C-alpha positions, 0 to 999 in steps of 0.5 A, a space after each residue: 500500500 503506497 503512502 498517501 492512499 488515505 490522504 484527505 482531499 478537502 473541498 466540496 464535492 462536484 456540484 451535480 453530485 451535491 444536487 443529486 444527494 440533496 434531492 435524494 434527501 429531500 425525497 426521503 424526508 417527504 416520503 417519510 412525512 405522514 402528513 405529506 403522504 396523506 396529501 400526496 397519495 392517500 387523499 387523491 387515491 381515495 377521491 379517485 376510487 370513491 367518486 368513480 365507484 359511487 355516483 355522487 357528482 354528475 360528471 356528464 356523459 361517459 364513465 366517471 373515471 374518465 372525467 375524474 382521473 385527469 382532475 385527480 392527476 392535477 390535484 396530485 401535482 398541486 398537493 406536492 408542488 404547492 401544498 407539500 413544498 410550501 409547508 415543508 419549506 416554510 418550517 425549514 425556514 423557521 427552524 433555520 435549516 435553509 439559513 444553514 444550507 445557504 451557508 454550505 458549499 451548495 449554492 442557494 439556486 442548487 438547493 432550489 433545484 434539488 427541491 424541484 427534483 424532489 418534487 418531480 420524483 414524487 410526482 412521478 410516483 404519484 402519477 404511476 400509482 394513480 394511473 394504475 388505479 385509474 386503469 383498474 377502475 376502467 379508465 380509457 385515456 385518449 390523446 397525446 401523452 406528450 401533451 399531457 406531460 407538457 401540461 404537467 410540467 407547466 403545472 408543476 412550475 406554476 405550483 412550485 413558484 406559488 408554494 415557494 412564494 408562500 413559504 418564503 414570505 409568510 411565517 411557518 404557521 401561517 403557511 401551514 394554515 394558508 396552504 391547507 386552506 387553499 388546497 381545500 378551496 381549489 379541491 372544491 372549486 377548481 374543477 377537480 371533482 365538480 365540473 366547472 359548468 356546475 358553478 354559476 355562470 358569473 364565476 365560471 370564467 374566474 375559476 377557469 383562470 385558476 392554475 388547478 382549473 387550467 391543469 385539470 381542464 387541460 388534461 381532461 381535453 387531452 386525455 378524455 376528449 383526445 385534443 392535441 394541445 389545449 393552448 389556452 390552458 397551457 398559456 394560463 399555466 405558463 403565466 402562473 409559472 412566470 409570475 409565481 417563480 419570478 415573485 418567489 425569486 424576488 421576495 423569498 426570504 431565507 431567514 
């Protein structure tokens, strides 16, 4: 054994390796959190199974699962990218975790990149699970998977920006209350379970501008009706993504 075999090499690891390690840690922490699992997995799954099996809401012609599956996919994206990320990041900010990580060799933009990768990994797991359940319930999707994927990416960007904006500007307790309240309000009024045309005409146009409405209706146009690409809904999501991410970058406070 030559001299120097175990000589330490001080210094930071390569940036891609640091991002990958932080993303893996963020993902494990998210999946071990019971409240996050309730929001990201259990609630969407129960809603999909319950409303597909029991005729509670009039979803129009065709099988209920064909209407519900796209909406529940949109809800899953919102629960992870917005609600879950806002709450977790808000409490990390309160307890000084973000401040300490910001002083580490990992740049702040790389930390946010790792959080985004964690969200994407979680969403992939959600979508695989919910798609398998929907197929078991008789779902028959149509349209282009690439169009659906683009909508999901735009929705993730929009909700991530809004979640980080909330976590970086409000106190942790306020973030917890506000994120859960927004989740419930958008679940009811965002076209996820109840069709938007069931609401009064005066509010339909306003509700249609919400990011979860744009995502659920866009996915429905593609996966239920076979549309090529719902550009109106994609545009709404893109605007929310630019506004949310831009505001989060401008106003996010690390302490």
